[in-house]
Structures are given as structure tokens and as C-alpha cells.
C-alpha atoms as a printed R data frame, in Angstrom:
    type eleno elety resid chain resno       x       y       z
1   ATOM     1    CA   MET     A     1  18.967  -4.906   5.874
2   ATOM     2    CA   ARG     A     2  18.088  -3.379   2.763
3   ATOM     3    CA   LYS     A     3  15.285  -1.545   2.582
4   ATOM     4    CA   TRP     A     4  12.415  -2.454   0.362
5   ATOM     5    CA   ALA     A     5  10.669   1.096  -0.035
6   ATOM     6    CA   ASP     A     6  10.076   4.014   2.391
7   ATOM     7    CA   TYR     A     7   7.061   2.778   3.581
8   ATOM     8    CA   CYS     A     8   4.888  -0.468   3.731
9   ATOM     9    CA   ILE     A     9   1.468  -1.368   3.742
10  ATOM    10    CA   SER     A    10   0.248  -4.226   6.127
11  ATOM    11    CA   ALA     A    11  -3.591  -3.627   5.431
12  ATOM    12    CA   VAL     A    12  -6.125  -2.485   3.997
13  ATOM    13    CA   ARG     A    13 -10.213  -1.099   4.286
14  ATOM    14    CA   TYR     A    14 -11.784  -1.049   1.274
15  ATOM    15    CA   SER     A    15 -15.503   0.562   0.005
16  ATOM    16    CA   ASP     A    16 -17.910  -1.659  -1.229
17  ATOM    17    CA   ALA     A    17 -18.432  -0.273  -4.971
18  ATOM    18    CA   PRO     A    18 -16.529   1.197  -6.080
19  ATOM    19    CA   ARG     A    19 -13.634  -0.596  -4.759
20  ATOM    20    CA   HIS     A    20 -11.428   2.129  -3.348
21  ATOM    21    CA   ILE     A    21  -9.288   2.542  -0.264
22  ATOM    22    CA   ILE     A    22 -10.952   4.485   3.257
23  ATOM    23    CA   ARG     A    23  -7.558   3.800   5.039
24  ATOM    24    CA   ALA     A    24  -4.366   0.875   5.108
25  ATOM    25    CA   LYS     A    25  -2.290   0.400   7.848
26  ATOM    26    CA   VAL     A    26   1.439   2.431   6.642
27  ATOM    27    CA   HIS     A    27   4.433   1.638   8.333
28  ATOM    28    CA   GLU     A    28   7.825   3.374   7.519
29  ATOM    29    CA   ASP     A    29  10.453   1.087   6.519
30  ATOM    30    CA   LYS     A    30  14.083   1.806   8.598
31  ATOM    31    CA   GLY     A    31  15.649  -0.426   6.771
32  ATOM    32    CA   ASP     A    32  16.473  -2.909   9.998
33  ATOM    33    CA   THR     A    33  13.321  -2.828  10.800
34  ATOM    34    CA   ILE     A    34   9.863  -2.036  10.154
35  ATOM    35    CA   GLY     A    35   8.301   1.177  11.995
36  ATOM    36    CA   GLU     A    36   4.518   1.083  13.719
37  ATOM    37    CA   ALA     A    37   1.085   0.971  11.898
38  ATOM    38    CA   GLU     A    38  -0.508   4.128  11.710
39  ATOM    39    CA   GLU     A    39  -3.979   4.750   9.578
40  ATOM    40    CA   TRP     A    40  -3.324   6.502   6.452
41  ATOM    41    CA   THR     A    41  -5.735   7.846   4.113
42  ATOM    42    CA   ARG     A    42  -6.469   7.028   0.367
43  ATOM    43    CA   LEU     A    43  -5.404  10.713  -0.296
44  ATOM    44    CA   GLU     A    44  -2.314  10.308   2.097
45  ATOM    45    CA   ILE     A    45  -0.507   7.376   0.473
46  ATOM    46    CA   VAL     A    46  -1.505   8.551  -3.003
47  ATOM    47    CA   LYS     A    47   0.235  12.154  -2.933
48  ATOM    48    CA   LYS     A    48   3.198  10.753  -1.169
49  ATOM    49    CA   ILE     A    49   3.659   8.597  -4.374
50  ATOM    50    CA   GLU     A    50   3.305  11.569  -6.425
51  ATOM    51    CA   ASN     A    51   5.791  13.222  -4.530
52  ATOM    52    CA   GLY     A    52   8.190  10.320  -4.848
53  ATOM    53    CA   ARG     A    53   7.888   7.998  -2.297
54  ATOM    54    CA   THR     A    54   7.989   4.594  -2.750
55  ATOM    55    CA   PHE     A    55   5.561   1.679  -0.908
56  ATOM    56    CA   VAL     A    56   5.031  -1.517  -0.513
57  ATOM    57    CA   THR     A    57   3.126  -4.355   0.767
58  ATOM    58    CA   ILE     A    58   4.285  -6.473   3.110
59  ATOM    59    CA   PHE     A    59   3.153  -9.606   5.000
60  ATOM    60    CA   LYS     A    60   3.296 -11.016   8.995
61  ATOM    61    CA   THR     A    61   5.332 -14.924   8.153
62  ATOM    62    CA   GLU     A    62   4.143 -17.613  10.795
63  ATOM    63    CA   ASN     A    63   7.379 -16.928  12.609
64  ATOM    64    CA   GLY     A    64   5.766 -12.753  13.240
65  ATOM    65    CA   LYS     A    65   8.778 -11.964  11.018
66  ATOM    66    CA   TRP     A    66   7.948  -9.053   7.837
67  ATOM    67    CA   ARG     A    67   8.071 -10.518   4.376
68  ATOM    68    CA   LYS     A    68   7.970  -7.923   1.109
69  ATOM    69    CA   GLY     A    69   5.094  -8.365  -1.322
70  ATOM    70    CA   GLU     A    70   4.254  -5.791  -4.205
71  ATOM    71    CA   ASP     A    71   5.563  -2.528  -5.208
72  ATOM    72    CA   VAL     A    72   2.222   0.483  -5.023
73  ATOM    73    CA   HIS     A    73   1.426   2.172  -7.937
74  ATOM    74    CA   VAL     A    74  -0.661   5.252  -8.412
75  ATOM    75    CA   ILE     A    75  -2.408   4.704 -12.389
76  ATOM    76    CA   GLU     A    76  -4.666   7.389 -13.979
77  ATOM    77    CA   ILE     A    77  -7.425   5.961 -15.541
78  ATOM    78    CA   ARG     A    78  -9.705   8.403 -17.435
79  ATOM    79    CA   GLY     A    79  -8.396  11.252 -14.835
80  ATOM    80    CA   LYS     A    80  -8.937   9.129 -11.730
81  ATOM    81    CA   LYS     A    81  -6.256   8.117  -9.722
82  ATOM    82    CA   TYR     A    82  -5.919   4.288  -8.635
83  ATOM    83    CA   ILE     A    83  -3.792   2.434  -5.855
84  ATOM    84    CA   ARG     A    84  -2.968  -0.256  -7.545
85  ATOM    85    CA   THR     A    85  -0.065  -3.506  -7.211
86  ATOM    86    CA   ASP     A    86  -0.468  -3.986 -11.056
87  ATOM    87    CA   LYS     A    87  -1.167  -2.405 -14.012
88  ATOM    88    CA   ASN     A    88  -4.261  -4.012 -14.619
89  ATOM    89    CA   GLU     A    89  -6.488  -1.031 -15.840
90  ATOM    90    CA   ILE     A    90  -9.177  -1.778 -13.982
91  ATOM    91    CA   GLU     A    91 -11.240   1.720 -12.017
92  ATOM    92    CA   GLU     A    92 -10.416   0.385  -8.725
93  ATOM    93    CA   ASP     A    93  -8.167   0.334  -6.154
94  ATOM    94    CA   ASN     A    94  -5.987  -3.016  -5.697
95  ATOM    95    CA   LEU     A    95  -3.192  -4.361  -3.440
96  ATOM    96    CA   GLY     A    96  -3.246  -7.719  -4.093
97  ATOM    97    CA   SER     A    97  -4.211  -9.800  -1.217
98  ATOM    98    CA   LEU     A    98  -3.213  -7.936   1.927
99  ATOM    99    CA   PRO     A    99  -5.665  -8.162   4.803
100 ATOM   100    CA   GLU     A   100  -8.378  -6.386   5.278
101 ATOM   101    CA   PHE     A   101  -9.437  -4.540   8.415
């Protein structure tokens, strides 16, 4: 199997307002397998992306296999960095329909 990205995000915890990622469940994409989840902070994810690492969202299917979601990006709006799966210039983090924990 071809790697989807360097890392995959399977779940996220947001703050209330403004909506920012507090922690996310991140897995290393090993090509043939997806590694065990580790909890990373928002800052850890931003730094990895800024250092050239790639991220995608992933979802567990009914048969227990992982399915690729969307690419994850850091966008800057008015000098602040946000983690998003889209390019909308909304001042909050948004990883689509990932489950929250």
C-alpha cells in the first residue's frame, strides 16, 4: 500500500470558543500499516507541517480498516495559524468530520 502522508489524524479535541485544537490522535503512516495513536498538541502538528511533514485525516470503516480522508494544512489568517482540511479563511481550526474525544 502506498503511504497517504507522513502522519494521519483519527480524532480531535477542540476548545469551545474560539474553536482550536487542544489535542489530536496522530498515527504514523507506515505504508503497509497505520501506527498506534499518540496524542499530540496543536503546536506539535503545526511545527511538523511547517517542517515539511504531511498529514491527512483518517476514518475507521465498518470492517475495521482505515480510509483516507482529507489533506491537512496550516493556513495563516491575520498573523495567526490555523489547522484546516479546507482553504476557508475562517479563524478557527477545522478537521472536517473527524470524531471528537
